[in-house]
C-alpha positions in Angstrom: 0.0 0.2 0.0 1.0 3.7 -0.4 -0.4 6.2 2.0 -0.1 9.6 0.1 -0.1 12.1 2.9 -1.6 15.7 2.5 1.0 18.5 1.5 0.4 20.1 4.7 0.9 17.1 6.9 3.1 17.5 10.1 5.6 15.6 11.2 3.9 14.2 14.1 1.2 13.0 11.8 3.9 11.2 9.8 5.0 9.5 13.0 2.0 8.3 13.8 1.3 6.6 10.8 4.6 4.7 10.5 3.8 3.9 14.1 0.1 2.7 12.9 1.7 0.9 9.6 4.5 -0.9 12.2 1.4 -2.2 14.5 -0.6 -3.7 11.8 2.3 -5.7 11.0 3.8 -4.3 8.1 6.9 -2.3 7.2 6.9 1.4 6.7 9.3 3.1 4.1 8.9 7.2 4.2 9.6 9.2 0.8 9.7 12.6 1.4 9.3 14.5 -2.4 9.3 18.3 -3.3 5.4 18.2 -3.3 3.9 15.9 -0.4 5.4 12.9 1.5 4.0 9.4 0.9 4.5 6.3 2.9 4.7 3.0 1.3 3.1 -0.1 3.5 5.6 -3.1 2.5 4.4 -6.6 3.9 1.4 -9.1 2.6 -1.5 -6.9 1.8 -5.1 -8.3 3.2 -8.5 -7.3 3.5 -9.2 -4.0 5.7 -5.8 -2.3 5.0 -7.2 0.4 3.1 -10.1 1.1 5.8 -7.6 0.8 8.7 -5.4 3.2 7.0 -6.8 5.9 5.2 -8.9 7.7 8.5 -5.3 8.9 9.8 -5.0 12.2 10.6 -2.8 14.1 7.6 -3.9 11.2 5.1 -5.0 12.2 1.4 -5.8 8.5 -0.1 -4.5 5.3 0.3 -3.3 3.3 -3.1 -2.5 -0.5 -3.5 0.7 -1.2 -5.2 -0.2 -3.5 -8.0 3.5 -4.5 -9.4 5.2 -7.7 -7.1 8.0 -5.7 -6.9 7.1 -2.8 -4.1 9.9 -1.0 -3.3 11.2 -1.1 -6.9 8.2 -0.2 -8.8 7.8 3.5 -9.7 4.4 3.5 -8.4 6.3 4.0 -4.8 7.9 7.2 -6.2 7.4 9.4 -9.4 10.8 10.7 -8.0 14.2 9.0 -10.3 16.6 7.7 -7.8 20.2 9.0 -8.3 22.6 6.7 -7.2 25.9 8.6 -6.0 29.3 7.2 -4.8 33.1 8.8 -4.9 32.0 11.4 -7.6 30.2 8.5 -9.8 26.7 9.5 -10.3 24.3 7.1 -12.0 20.7 8.6 -12.6 21.3 12.3 -13.2 21.3 14.4 -16.2 25.0 13.3 -17.2 25.0 9.8 -18.4 27.4 7.4 -16.4 30.8 5.9 -17.9 32.0 3.0 -16.2 34.9 1.6 -17.9 38.2 -1.1 -17.5 39.3 -4.1 -17.9 37.3 -7.7 -17.6 40.2 -8.6 -15.3 42.6 -7.0 -12.5 45.8 -8.4 -14.0 48.4 -6.5 -12.6 49.0 -3.0 -10.7 50.8 -1.7 -13.6 48.0 -2.5 -16.2 45.0 -1.1 -13.9 46.8 1.8 -12.7 47.9 2.9 -16.2 44.7 1.8 -17.9 42.6 4.0 -15.1 44.0 7.1 -15.3 43.9 6.9 -19.6 40.1 6.6 -18.7 40.5 9.3 -16.5 41.5 11.9 -18.9 38.8 10.3 -21.0 36.0 11.3 -19.4 34.6 7.9 -17.5 33.2 8.5 -13.6 33.9 4.9 -13.0 36.5 2.0 -13.1 35.8 -1.6 -13.7 37.8 -4.4 -13.1 37.1 -8.2 -12.1 39.1 -9.3 -8.8 36.7 -12.7 -8.5 36.4 -13.7 -11.9 32.9 -16.3 -12.4 34.4 -18.2 -15.7 32.5 -20.7 -17.8 35.5 -22.8 -17.8 37.6 -23.9 -14.5 40.4 -23.4 -16.0 40.0 -20.1 -17.2 42.0 -17.4 -14.9 39.9 -16.6 -11.9 41.0 -13.6 -10.7 43.7 -12.3 -8.2 41.1 -12.0 -5.9 42.1 -9.8 -2.5 45.5 -9.0 -4.1 43.5 -7.5 -7.0 41.2 -5.2 -5.1 44.5 -3.9 -3.5 45.5 -3.2 -6.9 41.9 -1.8 -7.7 42.6 0.7 -4.6 45.7 1.8 -5.7 44.3 2.8 -9.0 41.6 4.4 -7.0 44.0 6.6 -5.2 45.8 7.3 -8.1 42.8 8.5 -10.0 39.8 9.2 -8.0 37.5 7.1 -9.9 34.9 4.8 -7.9 35.3 0.7 -8.0 33.0 -1.1 -9.5 33.8 -4.9 -9.1 32.1 -8.1 -9.0 31.4 -10.0 -5.4 30.2 -13.5 -6.3 29.0 -15.1 -2.9 28.0 -14.1 0.7 30.8 -14.7 2.6 33.3 -12.6 0.2 30.9 -9.3 0.6 32.6 -8.0 4.1 35.8 -8.3 2.1 35.0 -6.6 -1.3 33.2 -4.0 0.5 36.2 -3.0 2.0 37.8 -2.1 -1.0 34.7 -1.1 -3.5 32.4 1.5 -4.0 29.8 -0.4 -5.9 28.9 -4.2 -5.5 28.4 -6.0 -8.7 26.0 -8.5 -9.2 26.8 -10.7 -12.4 24.1 -12.5 -14.4 24.7 -15.6 -13.1 24.1 -14.2 -9.7 20.8 -12.3 -10.5 18.7 -14.7 -8.4 21.5 -16.1 -5.7 19.2 -14.5 -2.6 21.6 -14.8 -0.2 23.9 -12.9 -2.0 21.5 -10.0 -2.9 20.4 -10.2 0.8 24.3 -9.6 2.0 25.1 -6.6 -0.2 22.0 -5.4 0.7 22.8 -5.5 3.9 26.2 -4.0 3.2 24.8 -0.6 2.4 27.3 -0.1 -0.6 26.1 1.0 -4.1 24.8 -1.8 -6.2 25.3 -2.9 -10.0 22.7 -5.2 -10.4 23.1 -7.1 -13.8 20.3 -8.9 -15.4 20.6 -12.7 -15.7 20.7 -14.0 -19.4 17.2 -15.7 -18.9 15.7 -13.5 -16.6 12.0 -11.9 -17.7 12.2 -8.3 -16.2 9.7 -9.1 -13.3 12.4 -11.4 -12.2 14.9 -9.0 -13.0 12.9 -6.2 -10.6 12.2 -8.8 -8.4 15.7 -9.2 -7.5 16.7 -5.7 -7.1 13.5 -6.2 -4.4 15.8 -8.0 -2.3 18.5 -5.3 -2.2 15.9 -2.7 -1.2 13.9 -5.0 1.0 17.2 -4.6 3.1 17.2 -1.3 3.4 19.6 -0.4 1.1 18.0 2.2 -1.8 21.6 2.7 -3.6 20.1 0.0 -6.4 21.3 0.0 -10.4 20.3 -1.8 -13.1 22.4 -3.4 -15.5 21.0 -4.6 -18.8 23.9 -6.9 -20.4 21.6 -8.9 -22.9 19.9 -12.3 -23.2 20.2 -15.8 -24.4 18.3 -16.2 -27.4 18.2 -18.3 -30.7 20.8 -15.7 -32.4 24.5 -16.5 -32.6 25.8 -13.4 -34.1 26.4 -11.6 -31.1 27.4 -13.5 -27.7 23.9 -12.3 -26.4 21.2 -10.2 -27.9 21.1 -6.9 -26.1 17.2 -5.5 -26.1 17.3 -1.7 -25.7 13.8 -1.3 -24.9 14.3 -2.5 -21.6 15.5 0.8 -21.1 12.5 3.1 -21.6 10.3 0.3 -20.1 12.4 -0.1 -16.8 12.2 3.5 -16.5 8.7 3.0 -16.8 8.3 0.5 -14.5 10.7 1.5 -11.7 12.4 4.0 -10.3 15.8 3.0 -9.8 18.7 4.2 -12.5 19.3 1.8 -15.8 22.8 1.0 -17.1 23.5 -1.0 -20.1 26.8 -3.1 -21.0 27.2 -3.5 -24.7 30.4 -5.6 -24.0 28.6 -8.4 -22.9 25.5 -7.9 -25.0 27.3 -8.1 -27.9 30.7 -9.9 -27.5 32.1 -8.3 -30.1 34.0 -5.1 -30.2 33.1 -3.6 -33.0 29.6 -3.4 -32.3 30.4 -2.0 -28.8 30.4 1.7 -29.9 27.5 1.4 -32.3 25.6 -0.3 -29.3 26.9 2.3 -26.6 25.2 4.7 -28.9 22.2 3.4 -29.2 21.8 2.8 -25.3 22.3 7.1 -24.7 19.5 7.4 -27.8 17.1 5.0 -25.6 18.0 6.8 -22.4 20.2 5.0 -20.6 21.5 6.5 -17.4 25.5 4.9 -17.5 27.3 2.9 -19.7 29.6 0.1 -19.0 32.7 -0.7 -21.0 35.4 -3.1 -21.0 38.4 -1.3 -22.4 42.0 -2.7 -22.1 45.4 -1.1 -23.6 46.1 -4.3 -25.5 42.7 -6.5 -26.0 44.6 -9.2 -27.9 46.5 -10.3 -25.0 44.0 -9.7 -22.4 43.4 -12.3 -19.7 39.9 -12.1 -20.1 37.3 -11.5 -23.2 39.8 -9.9 -25.0 36.8 -10.2 -28.2 34.3 -7.8 -26.9 36.8 -5.1 -25.0 37.6 -2.2 -27.1 41.2 0.2 -27.0 41.6 3.6 -25.5 41.8 5.2 -29.0 38.0 3.0 -29.5 37.0 4.5 -26.5 37.5 8.2 -26.7 36.1 8.1 -30.5 32.8 6.4 -28.6 32.6 9.0 -26.0 32.7 11.6 -28.4 30.1 10.0 -30.8 28.3 9.3 -27.3 28.2 13.1 -26.3 26.5 14.2 -29.6 23.8 11.8 -29.2 23.3 12.7 -25.2 22.9 16.7 -26.3 20.4 15.2 -28.4 18.3 13.6 -25.8 18.9 16.4 -23.0 21.8 14.3 -21.3 25.5 15.0 -21.2 28.5 12.6 -21.0 
């Protein structure tokens, strides 16, 4: 349920409604907007709730939340969520750009590419310290040593660190170094992991599972939000279809659809979404045109010798050209890069 308070509702009336919602066995979430305050009553909805809430002093009306994802739903608030951490702002007028190699290979490598990307306009640094690989024989990452290398790159550039966490027991360690905890596609429905990153309070980049529906995607975000962590970004990274000309199919209709259904910012990953370096820039441009709040791009100084995902990784020169092209498109849709 959503309890919409009157524009002149007092702080005491809002506090009273919070207490009343708790007494009914539900969890209140107060959202203070520029015009009025609304209180989300989260929990099992049952007969008689509207009648129990509507008579409250300062209440204008009570509305049901129809979507199964209560906290993630745009029914809860018309104001878009902006996630901000260490200079990385996702959800505002400026399209955020997170870039870096698939894997952290060495301190020299990650610091060097971070300095270049900072100069070219990136606001976040991606890099895998723990790497989920399809083959158990592939490079699995440097783990904590990789996290320390990322921290060194952040010290050198000020870029916010975005890196993947793969298991609930890893969350405290990764959160010690990272600014944004990334949940990979293969872990989108790892509910214990979602709850653990929710409890961390850190910003979260949640990638859509390769076979997940939009509803399943938003319900995964709900697990994080339900732990009291509002700093969630949704990432479309492509889905598995019958097509084989790309690694995955990148459905950009997801961007405006998610923005219609949810207040959370939407990031697009054209690197994983296509699996082909030559398609990254065209799909990045299309993502900005579709209204994406951010991009996450794989960039390496020598993709041919990258330890992972070299085929979908672009060079700094290509990244620079991509940024210039995306800037022109962003201006056409009243955004900046």
